[in-house]
N, CA, C and O atoms as a Tripos MOL2 file, in Angstrom:
@<TRIPOS>MOLECULE
protein
  172   171    43     0     0
PROTEIN
NO_CHARGES

@<TRIPOS>ATOM
      1 N           6.8550   14.5880  -10.0790 N.3       1 MET1
      2 CA          6.1320   13.8080  -10.8450 C.3       1 MET1
      3 C           4.8370   14.0050  -10.8670 C.2       1 MET1
      4 O           4.1500   14.3030   -9.8900 O.2       1 MET1
      5 N           4.4100   13.8220  -12.1430 N.am      2 LEU2
      6 CA          3.3400   14.2230  -12.3990 C.3       2 LEU2
      7 C           2.5800   14.3010  -11.5540 C.2       2 LEU2
      8 O           2.3220   15.1990  -10.7530 O.2       2 LEU2
      9 N           1.8530   12.4900  -11.8610 N.am      3 LEU3
     10 CA          0.8200   12.1450  -11.3060 C.3       3 LEU3
     11 C           0.6750   12.1700   -9.7990 C.2       3 LEU3
     12 O          -0.4510   12.2160   -9.3050 O.2       3 LEU3
     13 N           1.6340   12.1450   -9.1350 N.am      4 LYS4
     14 CA          1.6440   12.4860   -7.0720 C.3       4 LYS4
     15 C           1.0290   14.0570   -7.4040 C.2       4 LYS4
     16 O           0.2420   14.6480   -6.6650 O.2       4 LYS4
     17 N           1.4080   14.4220   -8.2910 N.am      5 GLU5
     18 CA          0.4400   16.3020   -8.3320 C.3       5 GLU5
     19 C          -0.3980   16.2840   -7.4860 C.2       5 GLU5
     20 O          -0.6630   16.5560   -6.3150 O.2       5 GLU5
     21 N          -1.1440   15.4370   -9.4310 N.am      6 GLU6
     22 CA         -2.3750   14.6970   -8.9110 C.3       6 GLU6
     23 C          -3.3590   14.4090   -8.1830 C.2       6 GLU6
     24 O          -4.5270   14.7760   -8.0510 O.2       6 GLU6
     25 N          -2.5810   13.5950   -7.6810 N.am      7 ILE7
     26 CA         -2.9960   12.8720   -6.6140 C.3       7 ILE7
     27 C          -3.5360   13.6500   -5.5180 C.2       7 ILE7
     28 O          -4.5720   13.5580   -4.8590 O.2       7 ILE7
     29 N          -2.3290   14.6190   -5.5010 N.am      8 ASN8
     30 CA         -2.3760   14.8620   -3.8400 C.3       8 ASN8
     31 C          -3.5840   16.4880   -4.4670 C.2       8 ASN8
     32 O          -4.2930   16.9960   -3.5980 O.2       8 ASN8
     33 N          -3.6000   16.6550   -4.8800 N.am      9 LYS9
     34 CA         -4.9410   18.0620   -6.2240 C.3       9 LYS9
     35 C          -6.5800   16.5930   -5.4070 C.2       9 LYS9
     36 O          -7.5360   16.6590   -4.6340 O.2       9 LYS9
     37 N          -6.0400   15.7600   -6.0990 N.am     10 TYR10
     38 CA         -7.5590   14.9620   -5.5320 C.3      10 TYR10
     39 C          -7.6170   14.8170   -3.6400 C.2      10 TYR10
     40 O          -8.5250   15.0260   -2.8350 O.2      10 TYR10
     41 N          -5.9780   14.3010   -3.4590 N.am     11 LEU11
     42 CA         -6.9380   14.1560   -1.8940 C.3      11 LEU11
     43 C          -6.9200   15.6210   -1.0590 C.2      11 LEU11
     44 O          -7.1050   15.3950    0.1370 O.2      11 LEU11
     45 N          -6.7700   16.8870   -1.3090 N.am     12 ASN12
     46 CA         -6.6970   17.8430   -0.8750 C.3      12 ASN12
     47 C          -9.1540   18.1430   -1.3040 C.2      12 ASN12
     48 O         -10.0940   18.3190   -0.5290 O.2      12 ASN12
     49 N          -9.0850   18.0490   -2.6090 N.am     13 TYR13
     50 CA        -10.1710   18.4390   -2.9650 C.3      13 TYR13
     51 C         -10.8620   17.0790   -2.7380 C.2      13 TYR13
     52 O         -11.5680   16.7990   -3.7070 O.2      13 TYR13
     53 N         -10.8900   15.8710   -1.4820 N.am     14 CYS14
     54 CA        -11.4640   15.1330   -0.5330 C.3      14 CYS14
     55 C         -11.4780   15.6660    0.3390 C.2      14 CYS14
     56 O         -12.6170   15.9380    0.7170 O.2      14 CYS14
     57 N         -10.2300   16.2160    1.3080 N.am     15 LYS15
     58 CA        -10.8550   16.6620    1.9520 C.3      15 LYS15
     59 C         -11.4780   18.1810    2.5650 C.2      15 LYS15
     60 O         -12.1020   18.3910    3.6060 O.2      15 LYS15
     61 N         -10.8670   19.5110    1.0430 N.am     16 PHE16
     62 CA        -12.1450   20.2400    1.7360 C.3      16 PHE16
     63 C         -13.0440   20.5080    0.9740 C.2      16 PHE16
     64 O         -14.0850   21.0550    1.3370 O.2      16 PHE16
     65 N         -12.8780   20.2890    0.2230 N.am     17 GLN17
     66 CA        -14.8210   20.4910   -1.3880 C.3      17 GLN17
     67 C         -15.4350   18.9890   -0.2770 C.2      17 GLN17
     68 O         -16.1280   19.1710    0.7240 O.2      17 GLN17
     69 N         -15.1400   18.0870   -0.5920 N.am     18 LYS18
     70 CA        -15.8370   16.5340   -0.3240 C.3      18 LYS18
     71 C         -16.2490   16.3590    1.6970 C.2      18 LYS18
     72 O         -17.1620   15.9090    2.3900 O.2      18 LYS18
     73 N         -15.1620   16.9120    1.8620 N.am     19 GLU19
     74 CA        -15.1150   17.1130    4.2640 C.3      19 GLU19
     75 C         -15.3890   15.9290    4.3050 C.2      19 GLU19
     76 O         -16.2310   15.3550    4.9960 O.2      19 GLU19
     77 N         -14.0100   15.1570    2.8570 N.am     20 LEU20
     78 CA        -13.9470   13.7160    3.9980 C.3      20 LEU20
     79 C         -13.7440   13.2770    4.6940 C.2      20 LEU20
     80 O         -12.5290   13.4350    4.8110 O.2      20 LEU20
     81 N         -14.1440   12.5780    5.5990 N.am     21 ASN21
     82 CA        -13.4080   12.0680    6.9800 C.3      21 ASN21
     83 C         -11.1650   12.3540    7.1360 C.2      21 ASN21
     84 O         -10.7420   11.8870    6.0780 O.2      21 ASN21
     85 N         -10.5940   12.5970    7.5300 N.am     22 ASP22
     86 CA         -9.4430   12.1260    7.5410 C.3      22 ASP22
     87 C          -9.2280   11.1920    7.5770 C.2      22 ASP22
     88 O          -8.1050   11.2550    7.0780 O.2      22 ASP22
     89 N          -9.4450    9.7200    7.8750 N.am     23 LYS23
     90 CA         -8.9310    8.2540    8.2520 C.3      23 LYS23
     91 C          -9.5670    7.7640    7.0360 C.2      23 LYS23
     92 O          -9.0240    6.9020    6.3450 O.2      23 LYS23
     93 N         -10.8210    8.3350    6.7160 N.am     24 THR24
     94 CA        -11.0140    8.1600    4.9060 C.3      24 THR24
     95 C          -9.4900    7.9490    3.2450 C.2      24 THR24
     96 O          -9.1480    7.1080    2.4130 O.2      24 THR24
     97 N          -8.9800    9.9080    3.8600 N.am     25 ILE25
     98 CA         -7.8400   10.8490    3.3200 C.3      25 ILE25
     99 C          -6.9500    9.6240    3.0380 C.2      25 ILE25
    100 O          -6.5050    9.1370    1.9980 O.2      25 ILE25
    101 N          -6.8270    9.2170    4.6950 N.am     26 LYS26
    102 CA         -5.4910    8.5460    5.1530 C.3      26 LYS26
    103 C          -5.4840    7.3530    3.9070 C.2      26 LYS26
    104 O          -4.5860    6.9400    3.1720 O.2      26 LYS26
    105 N          -6.5880    7.0960    4.0120 N.am     27 ALA27
    106 CA         -7.0250    5.0260    3.5640 C.3      27 ALA27
    107 C          -6.6510    4.9940    2.4680 C.2      27 ALA27
    108 O          -5.7300    4.2180    2.2150 O.2      27 ALA27
    109 N          -7.3750    6.0500    1.1010 N.am     28 TYR28
    110 CA         -7.0900    7.3070   -0.4360 C.3      28 TYR28
    111 C          -5.9590    7.1950   -0.7050 C.2      28 TYR28
    112 O          -5.5710    6.5440   -1.6740 O.2      28 TYR28
    113 N          -5.4410    7.6140   -0.1530 N.am     29 LYS29
    114 CA         -3.5110    8.7090    0.2890 C.3      29 LYS29
    115 C          -2.1650    6.5870    0.2060 C.2      29 LYS29
    116 O          -0.9530    6.3950    0.1100 O.2      29 LYS29
    117 N          -3.6830    5.3970    0.3460 N.am     30 ALA30
    118 CA         -2.5120    4.8010    0.9710 C.3      30 ALA30
    119 C          -2.1720    3.0900   -0.8580 C.2      30 ALA30
    120 O          -1.5140    2.2640   -1.4910 O.2      30 ALA30
    121 N          -3.7120    4.0940   -0.4650 N.am     31 ASP31
    122 CA         -3.6070    3.2970   -1.9520 C.3      31 ASP31
    123 C          -3.9900    3.7430   -2.9700 C.2      31 ASP31
    124 O          -4.5310    3.2110   -3.9400 O.2      31 ASP31
    125 N          -3.5280    5.3830   -2.6230 N.am     32 LEU32
    126 CA         -2.6720    4.8750   -4.3330 C.3      32 LEU32
    127 C          -1.3840    4.8620   -4.4670 C.2      32 LEU32
    128 O          -0.9200    4.8460   -5.6070 O.2      32 LEU32
    129 N          -0.6410    4.8640   -3.4870 N.am     33 GLU33
    130 CA          0.8830    5.0580   -3.7450 C.3      33 GLU33
    131 C           1.0010    3.8530   -3.3160 C.2      33 GLU33
    132 O           2.1500    3.6160   -2.9450 O.2      33 GLU33
    133 N           0.2260    2.9260   -3.2070 N.am     34 GLN34
    134 CA          0.0740    1.6640   -3.8100 C.3      34 GLN34
    135 C           0.0110    1.7070   -5.5570 C.2      34 GLN34
    136 O           0.7140    1.8680   -6.5540 O.2      34 GLN34
    137 N          -0.8280    1.5450   -5.2870 N.am     35 PHE35
    138 CA         -1.0350    2.1990   -7.5920 C.3      35 PHE35
    139 C          -0.6090    2.8030   -8.0910 C.2      35 PHE35
    140 O          -0.7050    2.4230   -9.2580 O.2      35 PHE35
    141 N          -0.0550    3.7220   -8.0350 N.am     36 ILE36
    142 CA          1.5650    3.9190   -8.2950 C.3      36 ILE36
    143 C           2.8110    3.6870   -8.0690 C.2      36 ILE36
    144 O           3.7210    4.1840   -8.7320 O.2      36 ILE36
    145 N           3.0190    2.6070   -6.7320 N.am     37 THR37
    146 CA          4.0800    1.7370   -6.9240 C.3      37 THR37
    147 C           3.9260    0.8170   -8.4910 C.2      37 THR37
    148 O           4.5940    0.8500   -9.5250 O.2      37 THR37
    149 N           2.3650   -0.2070   -7.9530 N.am     38 VAL38
    150 CA          2.3920   -1.1380   -9.2750 C.3      38 VAL38
    151 C           2.4760   -0.1770  -10.6790 C.2      38 VAL38
    152 O           3.6470   -0.1980  -11.0560 O.2      38 VAL38
    153 N           2.1200    0.1780  -11.0630 N.am     39 ILE39
    154 CA          2.0680    1.2330  -12.3450 C.3      39 ILE39
    155 C           3.8350    1.6240  -12.1930 C.2      39 ILE39
    156 O           4.3730    1.1070  -13.1720 O.2      39 ILE39
    157 N           4.4670    2.0530  -11.6720 N.am     40 GLY40
    158 CA          5.3400    2.7000  -11.6870 C.3      40 GLY40
    159 C           6.0920    1.7760  -12.3120 C.2      40 GLY40
    160 O           6.8620    2.3260  -13.1000 O.2      40 GLY40
    161 N           6.2220    0.3280  -12.2900 N.am     41 ASP41
    162 CA          7.1410   -0.6530  -12.4650 C.3      41 ASP41
    163 C           6.9080   -0.6910  -14.4090 C.2      41 ASP41
    164 O           7.7670   -0.9860  -15.2400 O.2      41 ASP41
    165 N           5.3330   -0.2480  -14.6760 N.am     42 GLN42
    166 CA          5.3190   -0.7700  -16.4350 C.3      42 GLN42
    167 C           4.6360    0.6100  -16.5500 C.2      42 GLN42
    168 O           3.4770    0.6420  -16.9630 O.2      42 GLN42
    169 N           5.3440    1.8820  -16.1730 N.am     43 LEU43
    170 CA          5.7380    2.8460  -17.4170 C.3      43 LEU43
    171 C           6.2150    3.7250  -17.7590 C.2      43 LEU43
    172 O           6.2050    4.0070  -18.9570 O.2      43 LEU43
@<TRIPOS>BOND
     1     1     2 1
     2     2     3 1
     3     3     4 2
     4     3     5 am
     5     5     6 1
     6     6     7 1
     7     7     8 2
     8     7     9 am
     9     9    10 1
    10    10    11 1
    11    11    12 2
    12    11    13 am
    13    13    14 1
    14    14    15 1
    15    15    16 2
    16    15    17 am
    17    17    18 1
    18    18    19 1
    19    19    20 2
    20    19    21 am
    21    21    22 1
    22    22    23 1
    23    23    24 2
    24    23    25 am
    25    25    26 1
    26    26    27 1
    27    27    28 2
    28    27    29 am
    29    29    30 1
    30    30    31 1
    31    31    32 2
    32    31    33 am
    33    33    34 1
    34    34    35 1
    35    35    36 2
    36    35    37 am
    37    37    38 1
    38    38    39 1
    39    39    40 2
    40    39    41 am
    41    41    42 1
    42    42    43 1
    43    43    44 2
    44    43    45 am
    45    45    46 1
    46    46    47 1
    47    47    48 2
    48    47    49 am
    49    49    50 1
    50    50    51 1
    51    51    52 2
    52    51    53 am
    53    53    54 1
    54    54    55 1
    55    55    56 2
    56    55    57 am
    57    57    58 1
    58    58    59 1
    59    59    60 2
    60    59    61 am
    61    61    62 1
    62    62    63 1
    63    63    64 2
    64    63    65 am
    65    65    66 1
    66    66    67 1
    67    67    68 2
    68    67    69 am
    69    69    70 1
    70    70    71 1
    71    71    72 2
    72    71    73 am
    73    73    74 1
    74    74    75 1
    75    75    76 2
    76    75    77 am
    77    77    78 1
    78    78    79 1
    79    79    80 2
    80    79    81 am
    81    81    82 1
    82    82    83 1
    83    83    84 2
    84    83    85 am
    85    85    86 1
    86    86    87 1
    87    87    88 2
    88    87    89 am
    89    89    90 1
    90    90    91 1
    91    91    92 2
    92    91    93 am
    93    93    94 1
    94    94    95 1
    95    95    96 2
    96    95    97 am
    97    97    98 1
    98    98    99 1
    99    99   100 2
   100    99   101 am
   101   101   102 1
   102   102   103 1
   103   103   104 2
   104   103   105 am
   105   105   106 1
   106   106   107 1
   107   107   108 2
   108   107   109 am
   109   109   110 1
   110   110   111 1
   111   111   112 2
   112   111   113 am
   113   113   114 1
   114   114   115 1
   115   115   116 2
   116   115   117 am
   117   117   118 1
   118   118   119 1
   119   119   120 2
   120   119   121 am
   121   121   122 1
   122   122   123 1
   123   123   124 2
   124   123   125 am
   125   125   126 1
   126   126   127 1
   127   127   128 2
   128   127   129 am
   129   129   130 1
   130   130   131 1
   131   131   132 2
   132   131   133 am
   133   133   134 1
   134   134   135 1
   135   135   136 2
   136   135   137 am
   137   137   138 1
   138   138   139 1
   139   139   140 2
   140   139   141 am
   141   141   142 1
   142   142   143 1
   143   143   144 2
   144   143   145 am
   145   145   146 1
   146   146   147 1
   147   147   148 2
   148   147   149 am
   149   149   150 1
   150   150   151 1
   151   151   152 2
   152   151   153 am
   153   153   154 1
   154   154   155 1
   155   155   156 2
   156   155   157 am
   157   157   158 1
   158   158   159 1
   159   159   160 2
   160   159   161 am
   161   161   162 1
   162   162   163 1
   163   163   164 2
   164   163   165 am
   165   165   166 1
   166   166   167 1
   167   167   168 2
   168   167   169 am
   169   169   170 1
   170   170   171 1
   171   171   172 2
@<TRIPOS>SUBSTRUCTURE
     1 MET1         2 RESIDUE 1 A MET
     2 LEU2         6 RESIDUE 1 A LEU
     3 LEU3        10 RESIDUE 1 A LEU
     4 LYS4        14 RESIDUE 1 A LYS
     5 GLU5        18 RESIDUE 1 A GLU
     6 GLU6        22 RESIDUE 1 A GLU
     7 ILE7        26 RESIDUE 1 A ILE
     8 ASN8        30 RESIDUE 1 A ASN
     9 LYS9        34 RESIDUE 1 A LYS
    10 TYR10       38 RESIDUE 1 A TYR
    11 LEU11       42 RESIDUE 1 A LEU
    12 ASN12       46 RESIDUE 1 A ASN
    13 TYR13       50 RESIDUE 1 A TYR
    14 CYS14       54 RESIDUE 1 A CYS
    15 LYS15       58 RESIDUE 1 A LYS
    16 PHE16       62 RESIDUE 1 A PHE
    17 GLN17       66 RESIDUE 1 A GLN
    18 LYS18       70 RESIDUE 1 A LYS
    19 GLU19       74 RESIDUE 1 A GLU
    20 LEU20       78 RESIDUE 1 A LEU
    21 ASN21       82 RESIDUE 1 A ASN
    22 ASP22       86 RESIDUE 1 A ASP
    23 LYS23       90 RESIDUE 1 A LYS
    24 THR24       94 RESIDUE 1 A THR
    25 ILE25       98 RESIDUE 1 A ILE
    26 LYS26      102 RESIDUE 1 A LYS
    27 ALA27      106 RESIDUE 1 A ALA
    28 TYR28      110 RESIDUE 1 A TYR
    29 LYS29      114 RESIDUE 1 A LYS
    30 ALA30      118 RESIDUE 1 A ALA
    31 ASP31      122 RESIDUE 1 A ASP
    32 LEU32      126 RESIDUE 1 A LEU
    33 GLU33      130 RESIDUE 1 A GLU
    34 GLN34      134 RESIDUE 1 A GLN
    35 PHE35      138 RESIDUE 1 A PHE
    36 ILE36      142 RESIDUE 1 A ILE
    37 THR37      146 RESIDUE 1 A THR
    38 VAL38      150 RESIDUE 1 A VAL
    39 ILE39      154 RESIDUE 1 A ILE
    40 GLY40      158 RESIDUE 1 A GLY
    41 ASP41      162 RESIDUE 1 A ASP
    42 GLN42      166 RESIDUE 1 A GLN
    43 LEU43      170 RESIDUE 1 A LEU
């Protein structure tokens, strides 16, 4: 799925370019996965 690929790119950017904490990345990932679940029903 294209959206999941873009989310992974964003999370990698946050981790390696922005050097965000691993816990922050984990929280972002959980939020974005929940977002995909919600909008997935509407696509």
